[in-house]
Backbone bond lengths (Angstrom), bond angles and torsions (degrees), N, CA, C in turn:
res aa  C-N    CA-C-N  psi(-1)  N-CA   C-N-CA  omega(-1)  CA-C   N-CA-C  phi
1 X - - - 1.445 - - 1.507 108.18 -
2 X 1.356 114.56 130.36 1.504 121.03 177.61 1.473 112.66 -75.53
3 X 1.320 111.71 158.52 1.469 118.56 177.86 1.474 108.44 -61.59
4 X 1.338 121.22 -37.55 1.492 119.10 178.42 1.466 114.52 -57.56
5 X 1.391 115.17 -38.97 1.439 117.14 179.07 1.453 115.73 -68.50
6 X 1.368 110.63 -38.58 1.544 112.06 -178.49 1.441 112.05 -70.78
7 X 1.325 121.65 -33.05 1.488 122.27 179.65 1.474 111.91 -74.91
8 X 1.337 117.92 -30.46 1.390 123.35 -179.30 1.534 113.19 103.14
9 X 1.344 114.75 128.64 1.484 119.73 -179.29 1.518 104.21 -113.09
10 X 1.358 119.30 160.80 1.448 122.92 178.44 1.520 108.40 -49.49
11 X 1.324 114.64 129.43 1.514 121.49 178.26 1.580 112.52 81.21
12 X 1.270 123.70 0.12 1.375 124.08 178.49 1.474 116.53 -150.75
13 X 1.387 123.55 176.57 1.369 122.91 176.41 1.542 109.91 79.52
14 X 1.392 114.88 -158.32 1.420 121.98 -173.07 1.549 112.30 -100.12
15 X 1.326 117.95 -35.28 1.471 117.03 -172.63 1.538 113.23 -67.52
16 X 1.312 119.29 -48.00 1.482 125.17 -179.61 1.475 110.50 -56.70
17 X 1.302 122.11 -52.96 1.554 117.30 176.11 1.462 114.39 -61.54
18 X 1.295 117.10 -28.53 1.539 115.19 177.22 1.494 109.92 -70.05
19 X 1.369 120.35 -46.67 1.386 125.21 177.33 1.553 108.36 -54.92
20 X 1.308 116.51 -46.61 1.430 122.80 -178.91 1.559 111.25 -58.47
21 X 1.255 117.34 -42.74 1.490 120.68 177.99 1.435 110.93 -65.88
22 X 1.379 118.63 -41.66 1.395 120.27 -178.92 1.613 111.90 -68.63
23 X 1.312 113.37 -36.76 1.448 116.90 179.32 1.618 108.09 -68.13
24 X 1.344 117.89 -44.48 1.454 117.43 175.68 1.577 114.05 -57.77
25 X 1.293 114.17 -40.28 1.456 117.78 -177.63 1.466 112.22 -70.21
26 X 1.426 119.58 -35.82 1.431 125.77 175.96 1.493 109.44 -65.31
27 X 1.229 118.31 -42.81 1.445 126.37 -174.87 1.493 109.38 -69.55
28 X 1.383 118.78 -38.56 1.411 120.76 -178.64 1.577 109.56 -69.99
29 X 1.374 114.07 -40.46 1.476 118.81 -176.80 1.543 112.24 -69.30
30 X 1.313 115.95 -41.59 1.493 123.16 177.31 1.550 111.62 -69.02
31 X 1.297 116.88 -39.36 1.504 118.45 176.13 1.431 110.06 -64.07
32 X 1.311 120.58 -45.91 1.502 124.23 -177.22 1.616 107.98 -62.42
33 X 1.371 115.39 -41.15 1.480 118.06 175.05 1.482 114.13 -62.33
34 X 1.392 116.57 -33.63 1.386 119.97 -177.67 1.511 110.91 -73.47
35 X 1.347 115.43 -38.72 1.474 116.44 174.12 1.519 111.89 -63.92
36 X 1.331 116.21 -44.92 1.426 119.39 -176.12 1.562 107.30 -58.04
37 X 1.279 117.97 -46.92 1.442 118.67 -177.31 1.449 115.27 -59.31
38 X 1.320 118.61 -26.76 1.476 121.00 176.41 1.521 115.75 -73.82
39 X 1.329 115.04 -9.07 1.435 122.12 178.43 1.527 111.85 -113.22
40 X 1.340 115.32 30.06 1.492 124.74 -175.40 1.448 111.89 -59.28
41 X 1.340 120.25 -24.13 1.461 116.71 -175.14 1.457 115.10 -75.45
42 X 1.411 114.85 -7.03 1.480 117.87 -176.90 1.495 113.50 -98.13
43 X 1.281 120.04 -18.79 1.480 119.59 -178.50 1.560 108.04 -163.93
44 X 1.308 115.34 147.08 1.451 118.02 -172.34 1.515 114.44 -72.03
45 X 1.386 118.82 -25.54 1.442 117.25 176.40 1.625 110.34 -70.69
46 X 1.300 114.05 -31.58 1.485 114.93 179.75 1.480 106.45 -73.88
47 X 1.299 121.83 -39.90 1.497 120.91 179.70 1.454 109.08 -62.76
48 X 1.271 119.68 -31.77 1.472 122.01 -175.27 1.540 107.68 -70.50
49 X 1.267 118.92 -30.11 1.489 125.12 178.64 1.600 108.00 -64.34
50 X 1.321 114.61 -37.27 1.540 116.35 -177.17 1.510 113.45 -64.97
51 X 1.227 120.05 -19.80 1.506 123.40 -176.82 1.542 109.25 -69.85
52 X 1.374 118.60 -24.19 1.441 120.76 -172.24 1.529 109.43 -102.41
53 X 1.298 116.17 44.02 1.505 118.61 -178.61 1.449 110.15 -67.84
54 X 1.308 120.64 -37.99 1.493 124.31 -177.24 1.552 108.99 -67.79
55 X 1.306 112.15 -46.77 1.487 115.57 179.58 1.580 112.93 -63.86
56 X 1.344 111.03 -42.70 1.479 115.34 175.96 1.516 111.58 -56.08
57 X 1.306 114.78 -48.66 1.480 119.90 -177.70 1.529 110.24 -60.43
58 X 1.283 116.89 -38.15 1.460 119.60 -176.38 1.626 109.15 -66.83
59 X 1.246 113.99 -42.53 1.512 120.49 177.47 1.576 108.59 -68.53
60 X 1.281 117.09 -36.41 1.446 121.38 -177.94 1.629 107.78 -66.77
61 X 1.269 113.96 -41.21 1.537 116.35 177.77 1.493 109.97 -67.18
62 X 1.258 119.82 -34.82 1.499 120.89 176.40 1.490 110.01 -67.90
63 X 1.285 119.35 -45.74 1.489 126.89 176.42 1.583 111.34 -54.29
64 X 1.407 110.77 -48.73 1.514 113.64 -177.24 1.541 108.14 -67.15
65 X 1.328 118.16 -38.55 1.488 121.44 -176.65 1.567 108.72 -61.17
66 X 1.352 110.74 -47.07 1.529 116.13 178.57 1.558 112.42 -59.10
67 X 1.282 115.09 -40.82 1.487 120.45 179.25 1.535 110.63 -62.59
68 X 1.361 114.54 -41.68 1.440 116.90 -179.98 1.499 112.47 -67.58
69 X 1.291 113.73 -38.87 1.436 121.33 178.75 1.499 112.67 -63.21
70 X 1.256 114.30 -32.67 1.495 122.15 178.85 1.535 111.06 -91.51
71 X 1.315 115.76 7.53 1.461 119.67 174.50 1.492 111.43 66.91
72 X 1.295 120.22 32.34 1.472 123.85 -179.62 1.585 105.26 -104.92
73 X 1.234 121.94 60.70 1.513 126.64 -170.08 1.520 108.33 -65.90
74 X 1.311 114.31 -43.74 1.453 119.12 -179.07 1.507 113.40 -63.17
75 X 1.214 118.68 -39.13 1.524 121.76 177.17 1.443 106.48 -73.24
76 X 1.353 125.31 -36.70 1.448 127.31 179.92 1.519 107.45 -61.95
77 X 1.385 118.34 -39.51 1.458 121.88 -176.70 1.592 109.21 -67.06
78 X 1.299 116.78 -27.96 1.478 120.74 -179.09 1.538 109.65 -66.82
79 X 1.395 112.30 -39.74 1.532 119.07 -175.08 1.481 111.45 -85.99
80 X 1.270 120.17 -18.66 1.485 124.78 -172.69 1.507 111.68 -57.53
81 X 1.431 122.38 -36.16 1.454 117.81 -178.28 1.485 111.06 -68.83
82 X 1.238 120.99 -29.98 1.457 125.07 -173.57 1.613 106.03 -72.14
83 X 1.287 119.46 -36.15 1.407 125.10 176.78 1.568 108.15 -69.45
84 X 1.363 114.57 -39.03 1.489 115.90 178.89 1.508 112.39 -66.66
85 X 1.363 117.08 -26.67 1.494 115.76 176.85 1.569 110.58 -61.50
86 X 1.363 117.31 -47.01 1.448 123.36 -177.21 1.494 106.88 -71.64
87 X 1.307 120.16 -34.87 1.474 118.50 176.00 1.473 113.05 -61.43
88 X 1.307 120.66 -41.92 1.465 121.91 178.65 1.464 114.57 -73.45
89 X 1.383 116.77 -23.54 1.501 119.88 175.62 1.542 110.24 -71.19
90 X 1.359 117.48 -41.28 1.480 120.75 -172.63 1.584 110.48 -90.33
91 X 1.329 116.11 -20.64 1.533 121.73 -175.63 1.527 112.74 -46.67
92 X 1.289 122.23 -48.04 1.467 119.52 176.46 1.455 120.84 -50.13
93 X 1.359 112.50 -32.08 1.381 119.43 -179.47 1.501 114.88 -87.00
94 X 1.429 110.59 -29.78 1.499 115.93 -177.41 1.466 114.76 -83.19
95 X 1.325 121.47 -25.79 1.418 125.04 -174.29 1.462 119.09 -119.54
96 X 1.333 119.47 17.14 1.454 120.29 178.75 1.554 109.11 -68.51
97 X 1.249 115.58 123.62 1.497 114.94 -179.41 1.466 114.37 -66.89
98 X 1.346 116.11 141.04 1.476 122.70 -179.44 1.524 115.33 -61.49
99 X 1.399 115.08 -25.99 1.493 117.37 -172.87 1.579 105.26 -71.58
100 X 1.261 123.17 -12.55 1.472 119.74 176.54 1.484 115.49 -69.83
101 X 1.301 113.67 -14.09 1.481 120.91 -175.33 1.594 106.83 -70.89
102 X 1.300 117.85 -21.34 1.421 121.12 177.38 1.474 113.79 -91.46
103 X 1.298 118.01 2.36 1.453 118.71 -164.45 1.600 111.51 -98.55
104 X 1.420 115.28 0.07 1.438 116.72 -172.67 1.506 112.14 -85.15
105 X 1.272 120.85 117.31 1.482 123.66 179.50 1.489 111.61 -77.02
106 X 1.337 116.45 -174.78 1.471 121.16 174.60 1.527 112.52 117.21
107 X 1.328 118.44 124.15 1.473 118.72 -176.11 1.505 114.88 -72.64
108 X 1.408 116.68 -27.52 1.437 124.63 179.48 1.535 111.27 -94.00
109 X 1.255 117.30 129.15 1.497 118.80 174.64 1.577 108.82 -129.70
110 X 1.349 112.32 140.06 1.430 118.87 174.30 1.540 107.71 -130.10
111 X 1.357 114.88 149.75 1.493 118.76 174.26 1.493 104.89 -106.80
112 X 1.317 116.97 129.22 1.467 124.11 179.63 1.485 110.48 -121.47
113 X 1.279 118.56 143.01 1.502 124.04 -178.84 1.561 104.77 -132.49
114 X 1.350 113.25 141.13 1.454 124.36 179.39 1.515 107.06 -128.30
115 X 1.288 121.07 126.70 1.426 121.05 173.33 1.561 110.90 -145.61
116 X 1.340 111.92 130.31 1.507 117.58 168.77 1.553 106.87 -90.64
117 X 1.398 112.38 102.81 1.427 113.80 -173.66 1.538 115.19 -87.10
118 X 1.418 112.29 5.62 1.461 120.91 170.57 1.609 111.65 59.73
119 X 1.238 114.04 43.01 1.481 119.10 174.09 1.499 114.58 57.34
120 X 1.336 118.22 -101.09 1.539 120.66 -173.99 1.526 111.37 -101.20
121 X 1.366 118.89 3.74 1.420 118.32 -179.73 1.537 118.36 -90.96
122 X 1.286 117.71 -10.79 1.441 120.62 178.96 1.496 111.31 -78.03
123 X 1.263 113.24 166.64 1.480 121.18 179.35 1.521 109.46 -115.35
124 X 1.380 114.10 115.34 1.500 119.99 -173.81 1.547 112.48 -47.36
125 X 1.301 113.75 -52.89 1.412 117.79 -176.28 1.484 118.20 -54.89
126 X 1.404 108.30 -41.41 1.490 114.96 -178.26 1.507 109.56 -73.63
127 X 1.353 120.15 -31.56 1.451 120.12 175.98 1.530 110.31 -70.08
128 X 1.244 118.86 -40.37 1.485 125.55 -176.35 1.598 103.50 -64.59
129 X 1.349 113.07 -46.83 1.516 112.90 -179.55 1.543 113.63 -61.14
130 X 1.321 115.08 -36.69 1.479 118.91 -178.86 1.511 108.88 -65.28
131 X 1.358 117.42 -46.81 1.373 126.57 177.26 1.562 113.69 -54.01
132 X 1.291 115.47 -46.71 1.416 123.13 172.86 1.577 113.82 -61.39
133 X 1.317 114.63 -37.52 1.398 117.52 -178.00 1.528 114.49 -72.49
134 X 1.396 111.63 -40.76 1.497 112.85 176.53 1.510 114.53 -80.02
135 X 1.240 116.51 -34.73 1.516 123.56 179.18 1.478 107.95 62.92
136 X 1.298 120.46 58.62 1.473 121.45 -177.96 1.547 116.14 -75.67
137 X 1.299 116.80 152.38 1.486 117.33 171.14 1.541 111.66 -81.09
138 X 1.290 114.92 -33.55 1.479 121.82 -176.77 1.556 107.72 -130.68
139 X 1.364 115.26 130.14 1.412 123.44 177.58 1.545 110.77 -116.35
140 X 1.301 115.96 131.17 1.480 123.06 169.84 1.529 108.87 -107.80
141 X 1.229 118.76 114.28 1.549 121.12 173.00 1.451 109.01 -109.35
142 X 1.338 114.97 130.78 1.434 124.08 176.26 1.495 113.71 -110.15
143 X 1.262 115.93 138.17 1.498 123.39 -170.54 1.449 109.28 56.11
144 X 1.338 122.34 50.78 1.501 120.06 178.56 1.499 113.56 -71.99
145 X 1.267 118.54 151.57 1.400 123.41 174.15 1.500 109.12 -83.65
146 X 1.389 117.66 173.60 1.400 121.25 -176.19 1.527 112.53 -65.84
147 X 1.320 116.14 -25.35 1.435 120.49 -179.51 1.464 112.53 -62.95
148 X 1.386 113.81 -38.60 1.507 115.71 -177.29 1.545 112.72 -83.64
149 X 1.318 117.76 -15.26 1.373 122.26 179.23 1.566 112.71 -86.74
150 X 1.230 113.63 -37.49 1.504 121.65 -171.04 1.477 112.72 -58.89
151 X 1.328 114.17 166.84 1.456 117.10 178.50 1.590 110.57 -71.37
152 X 1.261 118.04 -17.06 1.489 127.65 176.27 1.515 111.46 -85.58
153 X 1.260 119.59 4.34 1.473 124.55 -178.44 1.531 109.67 -50.01
154 X 1.333 119.10 141.90 1.505 118.55 170.41 1.489 115.31 -64.41
155 X 1.345 114.62 -12.87 1.493 118.73 177.41 1.547 116.15 -79.65
156 X 1.273 113.88 -24.91 1.407 122.48 -172.64 1.567 114.28 -56.41
157 X 1.341 114.93 -30.28 1.551 115.22 -173.79 1.490 109.67 -69.84
158 X 1.415 116.06 -36.08 1.501 116.79 179.28 1.487 113.43 -106.84
159 X 1.304 117.06 -23.49 1.508 118.64 -174.02 1.579 102.27 -115.47
160 X 1.248 116.65 89.40 1.488 122.16 -175.25 1.465 116.11 -87.90
161 X 1.383 114.81 -8.22 1.438 118.29 178.09 1.538 111.36 -103.53
162 X 1.265 121.17 106.81 1.498 123.07 -168.44 1.514 105.93 -132.31
163 X 1.361 110.48 133.30 1.444 120.84 170.74 1.551 109.99 -134.77
164 X 1.339 116.76 137.82 1.493 116.71 -173.57 1.569 107.23 -147.96
165 X 1.334 111.25 161.86 1.400 121.74 164.94 1.513 106.04 -119.81
166 X 1.353 114.16 128.92 1.543 113.28 -175.85 1.543 107.73 -126.01
167 X 1.322 117.08 146.03 1.483 122.48 176.21 1.591 103.18 -148.53
168 X 1.312 109.49 176.49 1.502 113.49 -174.51 1.569 110.75 -95.64
169 X 1.307 115.66 4.33 1.461 118.68 -176.30 1.573 115.57 -98.13
170 X 1.253 114.60 0.55 1.491 121.92 179.32 1.541 112.16 75.94
171 X 1.338 116.65 25.89 1.424 120.47 176.13 1.527 111.04 -114.30
172 X 1.281 118.09 30.78 1.500 121.95 176.77 1.455 111.05 -74.19
173 X 1.372 112.90 175.34 1.375 118.47 178.58 1.553 110.54 -158.39
174 X 1.375 118.53 141.15 1.462 116.73 -178.40 1.511 109.46 -144.01
175 X 1.344 114.29 158.24 1.454 123.46 167.59 1.523 109.31 -121.43
176 X 1.350 113.33 133.90 1.460 125.06 177.00 1.566 109.03 -121.36
177 X 1.289 120.40 125.78 1.424 123.38 -174.98 1.504 109.69 -134.60
178 X 1.381 114.61 144.35 1.398 115.35 172.10 1.493 113.37 -95.27
179 X 1.296 115.63 -2.62 1.536 118.73 173.57 1.520 109.58 -109.72
180 X 1.159 126.38 141.83 1.464 128.56 179.71 1.599 112.44 -61.90
181 X 1.279 119.58 147.34 1.460 120.91 179.56 1.504 106.49 -107.77
182 X 1.337 114.06 151.90 1.504 118.51 179.94 1.515 109.08 -73.98
183 X 1.305 120.17 -36.06 1.435 124.53 170.00 1.585 110.22 -155.27
184 X 1.329 114.56 159.73 1.448 115.35 -179.58 1.548 105.89 -158.90
185 X 1.277 115.27 143.13 1.427 120.22 175.25 1.537 113.98 -158.84
186 X 1.321 115.13 152.31 1.469 116.75 168.23 1.491 116.17 -92.11
187 X 1.262 120.82 152.17 1.448 122.97 -172.01 1.529 111.96 -160.63
188 X 1.352 112.47 155.72 1.489 118.38 173.67 1.472 106.81 -107.99
189 X 1.355 118.23 115.72 1.570 122.23 -170.96 1.455 105.87 -79.05
190 X 1.272 127.71 -20.35 1.463 127.33 -176.00 1.500 106.80 -144.52
191 X 1.310 112.40 175.67 1.573 117.70 178.99 1.501 112.85 -70.03
192 X 1.217 118.67 -9.77 1.483 124.26 173.92 1.484 110.82 -72.30
193 X 1.394 119.12 157.10 1.406 122.70 -174.65 1.558 105.43 -92.77
194 X 1.271 117.29 79.58 1.476 120.62 179.79 1.538 106.51 -139.17
195 X 1.298 120.21 90.01 1.480 126.77 -175.48 1.542 107.98 -65.46
196 X 1.362 118.33 140.02 1.417 122.20 174.07 1.531 109.62 -130.88
197 X 1.255 119.77 172.32 1.379 126.12 -179.83 1.514 111.04 -132.31
198 X 1.323 117.10 130.06 1.455 123.60 -179.86 1.523 104.20 -118.63
199 X 1.393 114.49 134.71 1.453 121.63 174.90 1.486 108.59 -149.56
200 X 1.306 112.45 153.28 1.479 124.97 179.73 1.562 107.51 -118.13
201 X 1.315 115.40 125.32 1.451 122.82 -179.50 1.505 105.36 -116.38
202 X 1.422 110.81 136.95 1.508 120.96 173.92 1.543 106.59 -125.47
203 X 1.239 118.82 78.63 1.512 118.54 179.71 1.494 114.91 -67.08
204 X 1.312 115.88 -16.85 1.488 119.75 171.70 1.473 113.10 -124.08
205 X 1.336 114.31 78.36 1.557 117.91 -171.65 1.555 112.19 -61.14
206 X 1.366 112.67 -29.29 1.530 111.84 -178.18 1.488 115.26 -66.08
207 X 1.352 115.22 -10.94 1.457 118.15 178.45 1.514 111.72 -92.88
208 X 1.372 114.84 -2.56 1.440 115.54 176.62 1.545 113.70 78.30
209 X 1.331 115.93 -162.27 1.484 119.09 -179.20 1.513 112.83 -51.82
210 X 1.334 116.87 -32.72 1.464 123.14 -173.87 1.597 108.34 -62.91
211 X 1.299 114.39 -20.55 1.553 117.80 -177.08 1.481 111.00 -94.85
212 X 1.291 121.81 8.64 1.502 124.35 -177.91 1.566 112.60 -102.39
213 X 1.313 114.45 156.20 1.414 120.31 173.56 1.534 106.11 -141.72
214 X 1.434 112.49 143.97 1.455 119.95 -178.14 1.554 104.69 -97.78
215 X 1.329 114.46 143.72 1.473 120.80 175.61 1.496 111.04 -130.19
216 X 1.283 117.78 141.82 1.437 126.33 -179.46 1.537 107.47 -130.79
217 X 1.330 118.52 116.41 1.398 125.51 176.02 1.558 109.92 -98.71
218 X 1.321 116.24 124.16 1.513 119.29 -172.35 1.533 108.95 -129.26
219 X 1.314 114.09 163.78 1.423 125.18 175.17 1.527 114.56 -157.81
220 X 1.448 116.11 70.45 1.416 117.37 -174.90 1.612 107.24 -67.03
221 X 1.301 112.73 155.32 1.429 120.47 178.96 1.468 115.17 -59.99
222 X 1.352 119.90 152.18 1.490 125.85 179.88 1.495 105.84 -69.33
223 X 1.371 118.22 137.98 1.491 118.90 -176.39 1.435 114.53 -92.54
224 X 1.361 119.66 62.01 1.419 125.50 179.82 1.513 107.15 -100.31
225 X 1.293 117.73 105.63 1.414 125.74 -172.31 1.502 115.93 95.16
226 X 1.334 117.78 161.44 1.443 123.91 -173.74 1.468 111.25 -58.45
227 X 1.398 117.32 -50.14 1.460 117.65 -172.96 1.517 110.65 -68.44
228 X 1.307 121.11 -43.63 1.438 126.24 -177.65 1.664 106.98 -66.23
229 X 1.276 113.22 -39.18 1.489 114.29 177.63 1.567 111.62 -62.24
230 X 1.279 116.32 -41.41 1.440 122.32 177.16 1.575 111.14 -62.32
231 X 1.308 115.33 -44.46 1.442 118.95 175.10 1.542 114.91 -59.62
232 X 1.335 115.82 -42.89 1.422 120.25 176.77 1.499 111.11 -63.36
233 X 1.328 116.79 -38.41 1.471 119.84 179.74 1.507 112.99 -64.64
234 X 1.380 111.70 -43.79 1.431 119.77 178.04 1.504 111.37 -60.73
235 X 1.335 119.17 -38.64 1.428 121.21 -179.07 1.552 110.84 -69.57
236 X 1.383 117.06 -37.87 1.469 117.63 -179.10 1.571 107.05 -71.38
237 X 1.291 117.30 -35.20 1.479 119.01 175.98 1.629 110.83 -62.36
238 X 1.294 111.34 -38.48 1.509 114.35 178.83 1.456 111.33 -68.12
239 X 1.316 116.64 -39.04 1.517 118.81 174.07 1.449 113.34 -53.68
240 X 1.299 120.19 -48.95 1.439 128.83 -178.39 1.580 107.54 -61.14
241 X 1.311 118.07 -42.90 1.454 120.54 174.72 1.514 115.94 -62.18
242 X 1.318 112.10 -40.74 1.440 117.45 -178.31 1.454 111.79 -65.80
243 X 1.350 116.74 -43.33 1.529 121.23 175.54 1.415 110.09 -59.21
244 X 1.300 120.84 -45.59 1.463 124.65 -175.05 1.489 109.51 -67.52
245 X 1.268 116.85 -41.54 1.507 122.98 -176.78 1.601 109.91 -60.96
246 X 1.322 115.83 -25.87 1.506 121.44 -178.82 1.496 111.20 -86.71
247 X 1.245 118.25 -12.84 1.521 120.21 175.56 1.477 114.09 51.39
248 X 1.310 114.97 43.87 1.378 123.06 -175.38 1.515 112.27 -122.41
249 X 1.316 119.43 127.60 1.423 120.68 176.33 1.561 111.35 -95.68
250 X 1.374 113.15 2.60 1.489 117.40 176.11 1.539 106.84 -111.24
251 X 1.323 114.38 77.81 1.483 123.39 -172.30 1.473 107.61 -129.19
252 X 1.336 118.51 142.27 1.450 127.93 171.11 1.549 107.55 -127.82
253 X 1.265 116.08 126.72 1.505 124.51 170.28 1.524 111.40 -123.70
254 X 1.315 110.21 121.37 1.489 119.05 -173.09 1.535 112.40 -133.58
255 X 1.310 115.63 155.29 1.501 115.03 173.79 1.596 105.82 147.60
256 X 1.358 106.63 -161.57 1.467 116.28 178.46 1.546 106.16 -99.17
257 X 1.339 112.74 104.24 1.560 114.26 -177.44 1.484 114.81 -79.10
258 X 1.298 115.38 -18.40 1.449 120.10 -172.54 1.478 115.89 57.98
259 X 1.376 115.37 36.58 1.325 126.15 173.75 1.600 114.29 -153.98
260 X 1.277 122.84 148.81 1.399 120.00 -177.12 1.622 107.89 -101.16
261 X 1.380 114.75 167.96 1.385 116.96 -179.52 1.535 115.51 -68.67
262 X 1.371 117.76 -12.12 1.421 119.05 177.25 1.596 114.64 -86.22
263 X 1.315 115.82 0.23 1.481 118.55 -177.09 1.518 108.90 -89.09
264 X 1.339 110.59 143.70 1.478 119.38 176.01 1.534 109.82 -58.24
265 X 1.272 119.04 -35.00 1.472 123.04 -177.82 1.562 107.98 -67.31
266 X 1.279 118.83 -32.88 1.488 122.17 -178.72 1.537 103.28 -75.17
267 X 1.267 122.42 -41.71 1.421 122.51 176.56 1.475 115.72 -64.10
268 X 1.362 115.92 -36.54 1.451 118.02 167.04 1.423 115.28 -59.45
269 X 1.292 122.74 -45.46 1.426 127.86 179.22 1.538 110.79 -56.33
270 X 1.272 116.08 -45.95 1.489 117.16 176.75 1.434 115.62 -67.43
271 X 1.355 118.64 -36.58 1.458 123.06 -179.52 1.542 108.75 -72.95
272 X 1.277 120.57 -40.20 1.466 121.23 -177.98 1.519 115.19 -80.35
273 X 1.356 114.36 -21.82 1.507 114.55 -179.23 1.533 112.25 -99.90
274 X 1.278 115.11 -16.57 1.472 115.98 -169.66 1.480 120.88 77.11
275 X 1.378 112.88 2.37 1.484 120.28 176.63 1.635 112.86 -79.91
276 X 1.204 113.28 165.88 1.471 116.90 175.07 1.502 110.53 -147.43
277 X 1.328 114.27 158.52 1.367 120.19 179.42 1.557 110.88 -111.91
278 X 1.279 121.20 131.13 1.491 119.92 -177.47 1.572 105.70 -106.75
279 X 1.315 117.44 117.56 1.504 118.12 -174.42 1.554 112.59 -83.33
280 X 1.406 118.01 10.60 1.374 121.76 -177.67 1.570 108.95 -58.04
281 X 1.489 114.81 123.40 1.359 121.09 176.14 1.520 112.76 85.17
282 X 1.344 120.29 -15.81 1.435 123.12 -175.65 1.571 112.80 -90.40
283 X 1.302 115.64 -50.18 1.440 118.25 -178.98 1.496 110.20 74.76
284 X 1.364 116.12 -148.03 1.415 123.73 -176.86 1.479 109.34 -99.78
285 X 1.359 119.66 11.00 1.524 119.79 -171.92 1.532 107.50 -64.51
286 X 1.415 116.93 134.15 1.374 125.47 -179.34 1.553 106.23 -76.72
287 X 1.326 118.28 154.87 1.396 125.66 173.94 1.466 117.49 -111.26
288 X 1.317 110.81 -16.49 1.598 119.66 177.51 1.459 109.20 -126.94
289 X 1.356 118.63 130.06 1.414 127.20 -177.07 1.517 109.09 58.66
290 X 1.255 118.23 42.55 1.475 122.90 -177.01 1.481 114.41 -58.84
291 X 1.273 118.48 -33.43 1.473 123.89 -175.70 1.602 112.09 -69.56
292 X 1.380 112.43 -23.83 1.424 122.01 -179.56 1.519 113.19 -99.13
293 X 1.289 116.17 97.26 1.530 117.43 -177.23 1.513 113.73 -61.06
294 X 1.290 120.26 -18.35 1.455 122.10 178.39 1.578 113.85 -80.08
295 X 1.344 112.72 -29.05 1.394 118.24 -174.50 1.590 111.64 -117.35
296 X 1.320 122.47 -14.01 1.393 123.06 -174.82 1.518 110.67 -61.24
297 X 1.439 116.32 134.20 1.459 122.07 -177.90 1.522 110.94 -137.08
298 X 1.289 114.70 143.45 1.550 116.52 170.62 1.536 111.19 -82.66
299 X 1.240 117.43 90.25 1.499 120.03 177.88 1.515 116.32 -108.49
300 X 1.407 114.82 -4.46 1.460 116.35 176.67 1.500 108.29 -100.15
301 X 1.330 119.85 132.22 1.442 122.14 -175.56 1.546 114.25 -137.31
302 X 1.335 114.11 162.10 1.477 122.10 168.85 1.484 102.62 -128.93
303 X 1.374 115.40 117.44 1.423 123.04 178.40 1.538 106.43 -111.70
304 X 1.353 110.78 154.37 1.508 118.28 -171.53 1.523 109.31 -137.30
305 X 1.337 116.01 149.46 1.428 123.10 174.50 1.593 112.28 -77.96
306 X 1.322 114.63 -179.04 1.442 119.90 -171.55 1.591 111.61 -67.96
307 X 1.372 114.02 -26.73 1.492 114.71 -176.40 1.510 109.55 -101.93
308 X 1.262 118.82 21.01 1.484 122.09 175.77 1.547 105.62 -126.81
309 X 1.361 111.93 135.26 1.462 121.19 178.07 1.520 113.31 -115.51
310 X 1.334 117.95 145.06 1.419 121.47 178.74 1.489 107.48 -97.44
311 X 1.382 118.21 112.21 1.404 122.51 -176.59 1.539 108.93 -85.14
312 X 1.357 116.31 -22.99 1.552 118.05 178.36 1.498 104.58 -167.78
313 X 1.313 112.30 142.68 1.485 117.24 174.25 1.467 108.65 -143.79
314 X 1.291 118.50 148.47 1.457 120.96 -175.15 1.602 108.98 -157.20
315 X 1.312 114.57 151.44 1.444 122.06 168.28 1.489 103.33 -91.64
316 X 1.447 112.98 138.13 1.392 119.33 -167.12 1.651 109.56 -92.62
317 X 1.271 112.10 -159.18 1.536 119.67 -177.91 1.509 109.09 -91.46
318 X 1.247 116.96 166.16 1.456 123.35 179.13 1.502 111.89 -65.48
319 X 1.360 112.41 134.74 1.554 118.74 179.02 1.481 112.72 -119.94
320 X 1.388 118.76 13.86 1.417 125.81 177.85 1.561 110.64 89.15
321 X 1.324 120.75 -15.98 1.462 121.89 178.21 1.535 107.60 -81.43
322 X 1.332 113.52 170.43 1.520 117.22 176.10 1.505 109.29 -72.67
323 X 1.293 116.91 -14.41 1.427 121.47 -178.71 1.551 109.68 -105.63
324 X 1.267 114.22 149.69 1.567 118.55 174.82 1.596 101.01 -105.62
325 X 1.363 112.08 146.22 1.495 115.79 179.66 1.535 113.44 -73.79
326 X 1.318 120.37 156.38 1.416 126.62 177.02 1.451 107.63 -124.12
327 X 1.363 115.91 143.69 1.406 119.80 179.87 1.481 110.48 -141.18
328 X 1.399 117.77 163.57 1.516 119.01 -174.62 1.469 104.42 -158.78
329 X 1.351 115.95 147.65 1.486 126.11 168.43 1.497 102.22 -96.99
330 X 1.402 115.50 120.56 1.452 117.51 -179.10 1.664 106.18 -109.43
331 X 1.185 120.01 144.30 1.488 128.45 178.45 1.499 112.04 -122.93
332 X 1.335 117.31 136.08 1.482 123.46 178.22 1.472 108.25 -155.16
């Protein structure tokens, strides 16, 4: 027996059949997870699968490539449709042309930034550096520590208009703005304990109500388990109702949604609220657990109404939190 035969050549020996079995197993698992994710409205574990569309697609490409290398074209053809499902789901974020970032009209522009700073896990210097880099007009901080809420906050020098909801569980929320608001209040949109902040900004008061924009900062609970998943879903439904009740097409909803764009619950939110998310400049970049390609998910969002355009959007730099900040230039 020659060394070539012992080690395995393409189509024979031990290595190729082993790779073939691995590829088939990988393709079966990822295809099953893909199907499960498309039925997320029926059970929370199924909906949880839908969030990993990017990761599933990556493993599906690997599995298909191995099958082709092992000359298992027919088996690869069986699994290809499942990969195409995920490809179609993520395509709007992966292939949005950058030139669209210059297409947003509107005489009034505001820069908004949203960051879940994860209570005590963020790094103050990194967060300050990111705020200086983006230079936002309005900042939403989720799970802020006492340092950022207090009167001695490093934000107060430039962002004099501050409203917050504080508690001892690290689930607070705050908005800091360098332009005055017409009105602002904290509220609970549903029976779940997920505080939100609603504010109306009129950066061009001489234009009257036409120059105003409504903003809602939210932080639904993470959907780990049946009960928490139900609470998250109830909060998202309440957000849609709140937007509709205000009969405004000039609306911005931002924050940590604890759901990805690939989830049926996110699609329901967009459909029921009339809001949309523009992936210009954002791509497939994860905002949570970004350093871990197996777990990283885009769960922080900036949604806008029909009369608001996104001129630019980006995922920011590391701030020490598990989340990366997200910012956008909005025009209306």
